[in-house]
C-alpha positions as CSV (number, residue, x, y, z in Angstrom):
1,M,-44.2,113.0,218.7
2,N,-41.3,111.7,220.7
3,T,-37.7,112.4,219.7
4,E,-36.8,108.7,219.1
5,A,-39.5,108.4,216.4
6,Q,-38.3,111.6,214.8
7,A,-34.7,110.4,214.9
8,S,-35.8,107.0,213.5
9,S,-37.7,108.6,210.6
10,L,-34.9,111.0,209.9
11,D,-32.4,108.1,209.9
12,T,-34.7,106.3,207.4
13,V,-34.8,109.4,205.2
14,K,-31.0,109.8,205.4
15,L,-30.3,106.1,204.5
16,T,-32.8,106.3,201.7
17,A,-31.2,109.4,200.3
18,A,-27.7,107.8,200.6
19,V,-28.9,104.7,198.7
20,V,-30.7,106.7,196.0
21,L,-27.7,109.0,195.6
22,L,-25.4,106.0,195.2
23,G,-27.8,104.3,192.8
24,G,-28.0,107.4,190.8
25,A,-24.2,107.6,190.6
26,V,-24.1,104.1,189.3
27,V,-26.7,104.8,186.7
28,A,-24.9,108.0,185.7
29,F,-21.6,106.1,185.4
30,Y,-23.1,103.9,182.7
31,W,-25.3,106.6,181.2
32,F,-22.3,108.8,180.4
33,S,-20.3,105.9,178.9
34,D,-19.0,108.2,176.1
35,Q,-17.2,110.3,178.7
36,S,-13.7,109.6,179.9
37,L,-13.4,106.6,182.3
38,L,-11.3,108.6,184.7
39,I,-13.9,111.3,185.0
40,R,-16.7,108.7,185.5
41,V,-14.7,106.8,188.2
42,L,-13.8,110.0,190.0
43,G,-17.4,111.1,190.0
44,L,-18.6,107.7,191.2
45,L,-16.0,107.7,194.0
46,A,-17.0,111.3,195.0
47,V,-20.7,110.5,195.1
48,A,-19.9,107.2,197.0
49,A,-18.0,109.3,199.6
50,V,-20.9,111.7,200.0
51,S,-23.3,108.8,200.3
52,V,-21.2,107.1,203.0
53,A,-20.9,110.5,204.8
54,I,-24.7,110.8,204.8
55,A,-25.2,107.2,205.9
56,S,-22.7,107.6,208.7
57,Q,-24.9,110.3,210.3
58,T,-27.5,107.8,211.2
59,A,-27.7,105.6,214.4
60,R,-26.9,102.5,212.3
61,G,-24.1,104.3,210.5
62,R,-22.5,105.3,213.9
63,S,-22.8,101.7,215.1
64,V,-21.1,100.4,211.9
65,W,-18.3,102.9,212.4
66,G,-17.9,101.8,216.0
67,F,-17.8,98.2,215.0
68,L,-15.1,99.0,212.4
69,G,-13.1,100.9,215.0
70,G,-13.4,97.9,217.3
71,T,-12.2,95.4,214.7
72,R,-9.3,97.7,213.9
73,N,-8.3,97.5,217.6
74,E,-8.6,93.7,217.6
75,V,-6.5,93.4,214.5
76,R,-3.8,95.3,216.3
77,K,-3.9,92.8,219.1
78,V,-3.2,89.8,216.8
79,V,0.2,88.1,217.1
80,W,1.1,87.4,213.6
81,P,3.3,84.4,212.8
82,T,7.0,84.8,211.9
83,R,8.2,84.0,208.4
84,A,9.7,80.7,209.6
85,E,6.4,79.6,211.2
86,T,4.5,80.5,208.1
87,T,6.9,78.5,205.9
88,Q,6.7,75.5,208.2
89,T,2.9,75.6,208.2
90,V,2.7,75.9,204.4
91,M,5.1,73.0,204.0
92,A,3.1,70.9,206.4
93,V,-0.1,71.7,204.5
94,L,1.5,70.9,201.1
95,F,2.8,67.6,202.4
96,V,-0.7,66.6,203.7
97,V,-2.3,67.6,200.5
98,V,0.1,65.6,198.4
99,L,-0.2,62.6,200.8
100,M,-4.0,62.7,200.6
101,G,-3.9,63.0,196.8
102,V,-1.7,59.9,196.6
103,V,-4.0,58.0,199.0
104,L,-7.1,58.9,197.2
105,W,-5.5,58.1,193.8
106,L,-4.5,54.6,195.2
107,L,-8.0,54.1,196.6
108,D,-9.5,55.1,193.2
109,M,-7.2,52.7,191.4
110,F,-8.1,49.9,193.8
111,L,-11.8,50.5,193.5
112,L,-11.5,50.6,189.7
113,W,-9.7,47.3,189.7
114,A,-12.3,45.8,192.0
115,I,-15.2,47.0,189.9
116,R,-13.6,45.6,186.7
117,L,-12.9,42.3,188.5
118,L,-16.5,42.1,189.7
119,T,-18.2,43.1,186.4
120,G,-15.8,41.1,184.2
121,Q,-14.8,44.1,182.1
122,G,-11.1,43.9,182.8
123,G,-10.1,42.0,179.6
């Protein structure tokens, strides 16, 4: 048997174990509902951490971690807007929203008037 097939089957076993472990933790969280919420949450978080650690030992887990590291580097490269730019953008968006609201309201009133005129229901 070649090593890639062994690694692939071992990865499948690891991912299955991680999912089963996490599912068991969720079931236990609700099964022991009479226990303290703090204890149950801490237990769930601990098992989730172990499950993530197991899943990260697979080829897919390593690629996900690599992707997350790459996204972290890209977020560092982002040039975030200044407070003044953000305020100006928000004001422009609010102005356009109010303007479109008024235009649509006027269009609605005109169409209502036209329908009442055409159908003879306007009194």
